[in-house]
C-alpha positions as CSV (number, residue, x, y, z in Angstrom):
1,M,-10.8,-12.5,-15.4
2,G,-10.3,-11.7,-11.7
3,L,-7.2,-10.7,-9.7
4,S,-3.7,-12.1,-10.5
5,G,-4.8,-14.2,-13.5
6,T,-7.6,-15.9,-11.7
7,E,-11.3,-16.1,-12.2
8,P,-14.0,-16.2,-9.5
9,I,-14.9,-19.7,-8.2
10,M,-17.5,-18.6,-5.6
11,G,-20.2,-21.2,-5.5
12,R,-18.7,-23.5,-8.1
13,L,-17.1,-26.1,-5.9
14,T,-19.0,-29.3,-5.2
15,G,-19.3,-30.9,-1.8
16,K,-16.9,-33.6,-2.9
17,Q,-14.3,-31.0,-4.0
18,K,-14.6,-29.0,-0.8
19,K,-14.1,-32.2,1.2
20,Y,-11.0,-33.1,-0.9
21,L,-9.6,-29.6,-0.3
22,R,-10.3,-29.7,3.4
23,G,-8.3,-33.0,3.5
24,L,-5.4,-31.4,1.7
25,G,-5.5,-28.4,4.0
26,H,-5.5,-30.4,7.2
27,H,-1.7,-30.6,7.5
28,L,-1.0,-27.0,6.2
29,N,0.6,-24.5,8.5
30,P,-0.9,-21.0,8.5
31,V,0.9,-18.6,6.1
32,V,-1.1,-15.5,6.9
33,M,-1.5,-14.2,10.5
34,V,-4.0,-11.6,11.3
35,G,-3.0,-9.6,14.4
36,Q,-4.7,-7.1,16.7
37,R,-4.9,-4.4,14.0
38,G,-7.1,-6.7,11.8
39,I,-6.9,-6.5,8.1
40,T,-4.4,-3.9,6.8
41,P,-3.4,-3.1,3.2
42,A,-0.1,-5.0,3.7
43,L,-2.0,-8.0,5.0
44,R,-4.3,-8.0,2.0
45,G,-1.3,-7.9,-0.3
46,K,0.3,-10.8,1.6
47,F,-3.0,-12.8,1.5
48,E,-3.3,-12.2,-2.3
49,D,0.3,-13.3,-2.9
50,E,0.1,-16.4,-0.8
51,L,-3.3,-17.4,-2.3
52,Y,-1.9,-17.0,-5.8
53,N,1.3,-19.0,-5.0
54,H,-0.3,-21.8,-3.1
55,E,-4.0,-21.9,-4.1
56,L,-5.0,-23.4,-0.8
57,I,-3.9,-21.6,2.4
58,K,-4.6,-21.4,6.1
59,I,-4.9,-18.2,7.9
60,R,-4.7,-17.7,11.7
61,V,-6.6,-14.9,13.4
62,S,-5.2,-13.7,16.7
63,T,-7.4,-13.8,19.8
64,D,-6.8,-10.1,20.2
65,S,-7.9,-9.2,16.6
66,I,-10.5,-6.6,16.3
67,D,-12.5,-8.8,14.0
68,G,-13.8,-12.4,14.3
69,V,-12.2,-15.3,12.4
70,K,-15.2,-15.9,10.1
71,E,-15.5,-12.2,9.2
72,V,-11.8,-11.9,8.5
73,A,-11.7,-15.0,6.3
74,E,-14.9,-14.0,4.3
75,D,-13.7,-10.5,3.8
76,L,-10.2,-11.6,2.5
77,A,-11.7,-14.4,0.4
78,N,-14.4,-12.3,-1.2
79,E,-12.0,-9.5,-2.2
80,A,-9.6,-12.1,-3.7
81,K,-12.4,-14.0,-5.4
82,G,-11.6,-17.1,-3.3
83,E,-13.7,-19.4,-1.1
84,V,-13.6,-20.1,2.6
85,L,-13.7,-23.8,2.9
86,Q,-13.6,-24.2,6.7
87,V,-13.3,-22.2,9.9
88,I,-12.1,-24.0,13.0
89,G,-11.2,-22.2,16.2
90,R,-8.9,-19.3,15.2
91,M,-8.0,-20.9,11.8
92,A,-9.6,-20.6,8.4
93,L,-8.9,-22.5,5.1
94,V,-9.2,-20.6,1.9
95,Y,-9.0,-21.8,-1.8
96,R,-8.8,-20.1,-5.1
97,R,-7.8,-21.9,-8.3
98,R,-5.0,-20.5,-10.3
99,N,-5.8,-20.3,-14.1
100,E,-2.2,-20.6,-15.2
101,E,-0.6,-23.9,-14.2
102,P,-3.0,-24.8,-11.3
103,E,-1.2,-26.7,-8.5
104,I,-4.2,-28.6,-7.2
105,E,-6.3,-31.0,-9.4
106,L,-9.8,-31.2,-8.2
107,P,-11.8,-34.5,-8.4
């Protein structure tokens, strides 16, 4: 079992499921903002909490961040056993299924 009562999902989502999740994420506002200092321990904690609470979240990476959007998203998602679904511009969409009472039902 992974972090916060979750199990890794890496590589287990089908194309249809990813498309469905991207559709759900289209209207989400970012809940994690990565600033110029990049990924800090506090940011990792916030990311983990938000991913656990919502399962599907958007993150925004500032233009003055020391790291690129894709690198930040993959780093955070890999550590939290999540999956990056999409990176567009300065935004990334990340998903991790919650084992206890999942909020999102996948097709």
